[in-house]
C-alpha positions, 0 to 999 in steps of 0.5 A, spaced: 426 501 467 429 500 474 434 496 471 437 502 468 440 504 475 445 499 474 448 503 468 452 508 473 456 502 477 457 499 470 460 505 467 464 506 473 466 499 473 468 500 466 472 506 467 476 502 473 477 496 468 480 501 463 484 505 468 487 499 471 489 495 465 492 502 462 496 503 468 495 499 475 500 504 479 495 509 480 491 511 486 485 512 482 484 505 481 482 504 488 477 510 488 474 507 482 473 500 485 470 503 491 466 507 488 463 501 484 462 497 490 458 503 493 454 505 487 452 497 486 450 497 493 445 503 492 443 501 485 441 494 488 437 497 493 433 501 488 431 495 484 424 493 484 425 485 484 424 480 489 430 476 488 434 482 487 431 486 493 433 479 497 440 479 494 441 487 496 438 486 503 444 481 504 449 485 501 447 491 505 446 487 511 453 484 510 456 491 509 453 494 515 455 488 519 462 488 517 463 496 518 460 495 525 465 489 527 471 493 524 469 499 528 468 496 535 474 491 534 479 497 531 482 499 537 482 492 541 486 489 534 491 495 534 493 494 541 493 487 541 497 488 535 502 493 538 503 488 543 506 483 538 510 488 534 513 490 541 515 483 543 518 481 536 520 487 532 524 493 534 521 499 538 522 504 532 517 510 531 515 506 524 513 500 528 509 504 533 504 507 528 498 502 530 499 504 537 499 511 536 493 511 532 489 506 537 491 512 542 488 517 538 482 513 537 481 512 544 482 520 546 477 521 541 472 516 543 473 519 551 472 527 548 466 526 544 461 526 549 464 532 552 465 536 546 457 538 546 458 542 553 464 546 551 463 553 548 463 553 540 470 556 539 473 550 543 469 545 539 472 547 532 479 543 533 474 537 535 470 538 529 476 539 525 479 533 527 473 529 526 473 531 518 480 530 518 479 523 520 473 522 515 478 524 510 484 520 511 480 514 513 477 515 505 484 516 503 486 510 506 481 505 504 482 508 497 490 506 498 488 500 501 484 498 495 489 500 490 494 496 493 490 490 494 488 490 487 495 491 485 498 485 489 493 481 485 496 482 478 499 476 475 505 478 470 507 474 464 513 470 465 517 473 459 521 478 464 529 480 462 530 483 469 527 483 476 530 488 481 530 486 488 529 492 492 533 492 498 532 493 506 536 494 512 541 488 514 541 485 521 547 487 525 550 491 519 551 484 514 546 479 515 539 479 510 533 479 515 527 475 514 523 481 511 529 482 506 530 474 504 522 474 502 523 479 497 529 475 494 525 468 495 519 471 491 524 474 485 528 467 485 521 463 485 518 467 479 525 466 475 525 459 476 518 458 474 519 462 468 525 457 466 521 451 467 516 454 462 521 454 457 523 462 458 530 465 459 533 466 466 532 473 468 537 477 471 536 479 478 538 486 479 540 487 487 539 494 489 541 497 495 547 501 498 551 501 504 548 505 510 552 508 516 551 502 520 552 497 515 558 493 514 556 491 507 552 494 501 545 491 501 546 489 494 552 485 496 549 481 502 542 480 497 547 477 492 551 472 496 544 470 499 541 468 493 548 465 490 548 461 497 541 459 495 542 456 488 541 462 484 547 463 478 552 469 480 552 470 472 545 472 472 545 477 477 547 485 477 549 489 483 546 496 484 550 499 491 549 506 491 541 507 492 539 509 499 531 510 498 526 506 494 526 512 489 534 511 488 533 504 487 529 505 481 533 510 478 539 507 479 537 500 477 534 503 471 541 506 469 544 499 470 539 496 466 539 501 460 547 499 460 546 492 460 541 492 454 539 485 455 531 487 454 526 491 456 521 487 460 522 488 467 519 486 474 521 489 481 520 484 487 519 487 494 514 485 500 507 485 498 505 491 502 511 495 499 510 494 491 504 499 490 508 505 492 515 502 489 511 502 483 509 509 483 516 511 484 518 506 478 513 510 474 516 517 476 523 515 474 520 512 467 521 504 469 516 500 465 516 495 471 511 492 475 511 489 482 511 482 485 510 481 493 513 477 497 510 474 504 510 479 510 508 476 517 501 478 518 502 482 525 507 486 521 502 489 516 498 494 520 504 498 521 507 497 514 501 499 511 500 505 515 507 507 514 506 506 506 500 510 507 503 516 510 509 516 505 504 516 499 501 522 503 507 525 503 508 524 495 502 529 494 503 534 500 500 540 496 493 536 494 492 534 502 494 541 505 489 544 500 484 539 502 486 540 510 485 548 509 478 547 506 476 542 512 478 547 517 474 552 513 468 548 514 469 546 521 469 554 523 463 555 518 459 549 521 460 551 529 458 559 527 452 556 524 450 552 530 
């Protein structure tokens, strides 16, 4: 009878499978997968079987140890990572998100021991900050799981178009390493499709000209691809967009006019393809993403930036939750 408790994680896993294979561009997929893992550990812990109990003990121990190691290493890792980014990348706000998070965590750690000695009304903002921290940590874990799962997809080699998403140019005209990884990923996929006997897909280079750029991102990407052996006849330019949303919207219009097929991919960096997929879904592009490699030290800031951007896509929902957490914090201090 004890094995019946495995029914819940099985049902959650089935729900995740249906949701993910129906539409992989959903934050819900990350939530369902995390819920499955948690329910599975809980179920294993409740089964009366020596082998299962041993497996459950190992899994739970590894999980607890992992959480502990992550908690004590987060601040040092973020500080070390911030130093590397500071040395190798531009000193923009986006590249300082990891450092800002580390400072917030340090301040919270130092003030935590002092809060209980303060008047209850002074404790409210700190209680509120703790609830916010828990909420955004859970939201980030859901986003991270959804993004990782999305990156693990392997699209079929039957594509008609690959939209290559633009990014800022170096010195206003040169393709950066970050951007070249997006182009290389698209070319690699296209070449593999041809080697398997398929038709060469058309690369749609998408990106407008910024105020500090001498040329459009689309044209710079096209030139880079041609110089690296991709046939010009199998390329198209979308050179008006300034955001990922416009990349998808304007590229869709060009593809519709070209009328060369309905199987579409888009190529970006691995940390970016999930959010790009959300935009593709919003504009009605039935396209999935493939991700190019990104330097590991760049990923913490990149994922934090993507997370913040996705939060802004659902502002109303998060504002409601934040107001409820404020109410909970006030009530909690009044009851104490």
